[in-house]
Each structure stands twice: as structure tokens, then as C-alpha cells.
N, C-alpha and C positions, 0 to 999 in steps of 0.2 A: 513412428519416430521414437527413438529412445532418449530420454532427458534424464539428467541428474539434476536433483534440486537439493540445495545444501545451504547452510547459514554461511555468510561471508566471515572471514577472519579479519584481523587487523593488518593483513598483507598490504603494503602500500601499493604495489602493483596491481593487485585484485581490486584494490578501491579505485583506483584510477580507471581502471577497465569499466567498472560499475558507473561511475560518474559520466564515462564517455557515453556508454549506452543509454543512461537516462537521458542525458541532455540531447542525444540524437532522437530519442523517442519523443521528447517534449517538443523539439523543433518540427518533427514530422505532424504530431498531432495539434499543437495549440500555435505552430508558427512563431514561437518566441525563442530567444536564447536565454542563457542564464541570467538570473535576476535574484538577487539576494533577498527581495521582499517575499518571494515565493519559494525559493529554492535553498534556503538556509541549511535544511537538514540534508541536502545532498552535499553541499561544501563541507559540512560537518558530520559525516556519516558515522564516524567513530563516536562521536560525542552524544549523537541521537540513537544509534542503533547497536553499536557494538559494545562499547564500554558497560552500560547498564545491563545487569543480567536479565532484568525483566523485559527488555526490548530485543529485537533482532531484525536481521535484514536477510531474506533469502533470495538466492539467484538459481535460475534454471539455466542449465548448459546443455548445448547439443555439441559434443566434444568439447573443443576449447572456446566454443563461441557463446556468449551471453545471449539467450533468446527471450528471458522474461525475468522480472523482478518484482518484490513485494517487501514492504518494510511494516513492521509491528512495533508499536511503542505505546507506553502508557499513556492515557488521554492527557493532553497538555494544553488544551485550548481554553479559552475564557468567553465562549459564547455565551451572552447573557440569557438567551433563551434556554440553555441546558444547564444552568446553574443548579446545583442539587440533584441533577440526574445522572450526571457523569463525574467521576473522580479518577485520579490516576491510581488509586488503590483497587478499584473494582472494574475499571472500563480500559480496554486496549483500543487503539485505533490504528486502522490500516492506512498506509502511505504508499505511494509510488507503485501501485500495480500497473506494470507496463508488460505488455507482449508484443514482440516484433511481428509486424504484419504478416510475414511469411510463415509465422508459426501459430497464428490463430486458428480457432476452430478445430483444434486437436486435443481440446481438454485440459490444456497446460495451465490455464488461469485457475481452473478448478482444482486442480492438483496443488498449486501453489498456495491458493486460499485454504485448502485443507490442511497444509503444513502450518500455516498461520494460526488456524483455529485450534489446532492440536497444541501448539506451543501456548497459546493463550489460556487454555484450559489447565495445562500443566504449570503455568505460572500463576494460577489462582484467580484470573480474571473471570468475571460473571456475565460480562458482555463485551461486544465489540461495537465501535462507532465508526462511521466513515462518511465522507461525503463525496458526491460525484456531480457530474453536470448533464444536464438533460440534453444538450446538443451532442453528446457522445452517444450515437445511435444504439450501441450495444450494451451500454453501462447499465441502465435501469433493469432492462430484461435479465442480464446477467446476474445482477445482485439479488433480484428478487428470486431467480431460480435457485440461489444459494440460501435462500431463506432469510434474507435481509429485508427489514420493513421500513417503510418510509416513516420518518418522525416530523419532518418538516420540509417543504418545498419552498424556496426563496424566489422572489421575483426580482433578483438581481441582476446585474449585467452578465454574471457568469452562469445564470440558470442553475443555481446550487441546489441540490437535493442532499438532505442529511438522512442517513440510514443507520439502524442498529440491528444487532442479532443477540438475543440471549443465548448464553452458553450453558445449558443444563446436562 
């Protein structure tokens, strides 16, 4: 399969296509629709990923069809456990890694994460943070295979696992 992975622009039609893809994937994977408590960054893609030069959003295309996405932005959470460990100056965070189920197991997630890691290095970040959920069967094995290490596993309703990777 031949994919093209690129950063999205501020083109309104492209942004709407990305939102539609993301909400479709979220509905399939999590069984929920748009919810501003969790999807504020999707509704405001430009503000979170396009306008700040140190953030970006990557999309993989198969022809004109969006088949995968991933966003990277400066760490902007305020988890008490991580105070002093991460900052927006030295830590990037991965968001919205989604791969259409018909395109999984072809190395596409690895390629898009590779683009994100290169972008992060070029922007001067020294590490990348992400969180995932243990009920997503392939998530932990994938991230571990990419060199990410578990920092904290929560026993919350969402089975959240926090991970990081140092960029050297």
C-alpha cells in the first residue's frame, strides 16, 4: 500500500475531513460521539495543532482517503503526579493516533509516529509523553515496541497508562 503522510494545513475543507475521520474512529473504538470534555482539541484543531509552530497534526492518505492521524503538541496537562517531570518547553505529547481498521498491520502507525518523533526532535523537545488505555488490546504492545516506557498505570475507570520516551 502506498501512503502519503503529511502535516495538515489550515484549509477548512481538510480540517473538516480530519474531524469527520477522527469522530468516526472514536465512535468505532470507544462507542461515543463528540464530547467537548474529551474532544476540545478536535473541535479546535487549528488552535491546538496548526497555529503554534511547535505543534503539528499529521494525516496519512491513501489517495484522497484519510486512513490515519496523529497530533503532536507541547505538553499542556496538569497531572499532579507529573509536576516537575514534564513541561511545555521540553516535552511533546502525542494525541489522536488513529488508524482505520482496514489499514492496520501495515506499519502505518509506525511511520506516522516516526514523523512525529522527527518533528519533536527538530522542535527541540527532549521527550514525548502519551497516555493510552489498557483495554485497547494492541496499544501497550505497540507503544512498547516503539521504545515508550510505562511511567504510571492508573486503576481508574479508563484503565489509563501513562508512557514516555526520551529523544536522544
